[in-house]
Structures are given as structure tokens and as C-alpha cells.
N, C-alpha and C positions, 0 to 999 in steps of 0.2 A: 545124849538125851537133851542137853542144853541147846544144841543146835536145832533140834526139832521144835522146842518151845519158842525159840527165837524166830524160826521160820513161820510158825503158826501165828505169832503176834504180827509179823510183817504181812503175812497173807491176809489177816483180818483187817488191818489198816488199809492195805491196798484194795481190798474188796470194797470197803466203805468209800474209798476215794473214787473207785471206778463207778460205783452206783451214783455218787454225787455228780460225777462228770456226765453220766448218762442223763440224769435229771436236768442238768444245766443245758445239755444238748437239745433236749425236748423243749425247754424254755426258749432256747435260741430259735428253734424252728417255729414255735408259736408266735414269738414276737416278730420274727421276720415276715411271717404271713400277715400279721396284724399291722405292720409298718410302725412299730414302736422302736424308733431308731436307737435311742440311747440305751434301752434295755437289750436290744439286739447286739449292739457293740460290746456292752459289758459282759453279756453271757458268752459271746464268741471269744473274747479275750480270756475269760475264765476257763473255758473248755480247752483252749490252746495251751494256756499256761499249766493247768493241772495235768493234762495229758503228757505234756513234755516233761513236767516234773516227775510224774509217775514212771515214765520211761527212763529218766535219769536216775531215779532211785533204784530201779531194777538193774540198770547198768552198773551203778556203783557197788551194789551188793553182789554182783556177778550172777544174777538170777535171770538176766534178760533172755537167754536162749536155752535155759534148762527146761527139761520136759515138765516139771512140776509147776513152773511159772509161765509157761507159754500162753495159757489162757489170759493171764493178766497183760502180757505183752501185746497179744492180739487185740484185746479190748481197748487198751489205751491207744495203740496205733490206729485201730479202726475209727475211733472217735475223732482222733486228730485229722486223719485223712478226710473223713466226712465233713468236718467243719471247713477245712481248707478248700475242698472241692465246692462246697456250697457257697463260700465267699467268692471264689474265682468265677464260678458260673452264674453268680447272682440269683441263686435259687434258694428258697421260694420267693 
């Protein structure tokens, strides 16, 4: 029972972190389109660091490839890849 409560707390925290990262990614896209360079750089760095930290936390808790946490892994990895590809391709 204690493991389920601990997992639920971690899942709630990681869900909030994933939503925050998605909001920062949208902010990155908007600022990149509007050519606000300093905010674009800050939001890109924040998305990269939060996504990497989320994946690191999932790895350290041994939840990275488990079925119940696969959606969190996919979300963080997807946002990380989207930002890196956007920076490399200079889009938008």
C-alpha cells in the first residue's frame, strides 16, 4: 500500500512537471516566432533542463521503462526532442 501512495505522489509531481514543460515549450515557440531572443533562450534552456531532469528522476526511481510510467517517459522525451530539433533546424 505504501508503494502505491509513493508512486501516486511521484506521478502527480511528474504530471505537473510535464505540464509546466509543455507550457514552456509553447512559450519557446511563441518567442521564437516573435524574435524575442533572450526569452527564447531562457525558455529553451528551461525545457531542456526540466525534460532531462524528469527523465533522470524516472531513471533513478527505476520507472523509466515500466508500463505505468511510459506516458511520462514519452512526454519528457518528446518535448526534449522537439526543442532540440527546433534549435538545430532554426525553426520557427
